[in-house]
N, C-alpha and C positions, 0 to 999 in steps of 0.2 A: 668064636661065636659065644655069646653069653649063655650061661647055664640054662636060663629059663626057656630058651628056644627048643631045647631037647626035652624039657620037663615042664609042660605047661602048668601043672598044678603048683609048682614052686612060685610062680609069679602070676597069681590070679588078678583079674581085672580090678578088684577092689584095692589093690596095691599099686599096680603098674600104671594107673591113670595119673599118678603124681609125677612131678619132675624128678623126684628122688624117692626110691622105694624105702619103706621103713627099715628093712634089713641093712641097707647101705647106710642110712642115717644113723641107725643104732650102733653099728660096728665102727663106723668112721669117727663117731663121737665117744666111743668107749663107754656106752651107757651100761648100767648093770641090768640084771634080769627084770627087776620091777620097773625100772624106767623104760626099758625096751617094750615091755608089755603094755604100759600106759600109752606109749606112742602108737603101737600096733592097733590097740583097740579103739583109740580115738580116731585114727585115720580110716578105719574100715567100717565104723558103725553105721553110716548112712547106706552103705552098699551091701552089707552082709547081715548082721544080727540085730541091728537097730539098738533099742534101749538096753538089751541084754549086754551088748559090748560096752555100753557106758557104765553099767553096773560092774562089769569086770574091771574096767579102768579104775573105777572108784575103789574097788577092793585093793588094787595095787597101790593106789594113792594113800589109802589108810594104812597099808602095811609100811610104806615109806615113812609116813608120819610117826608110826610106832617105833620104827628103828632109829629115827633121828631125834627123839625127845631127849 
């Protein structure tokens, strides 16, 4: 049985509505912390925190840019 059946807060609606949840995509593609957070915030912004999540994604994008200059 998948973990989220026992712990509903681990797999909230704003993630499990997609064909692949962000955590699975992030781990299977070995994304780093910043990349993973960008994916997470972009995928959930319409259903959770709106523009606040887009600003969070933007912060991580700017951080990636700084690290890769």
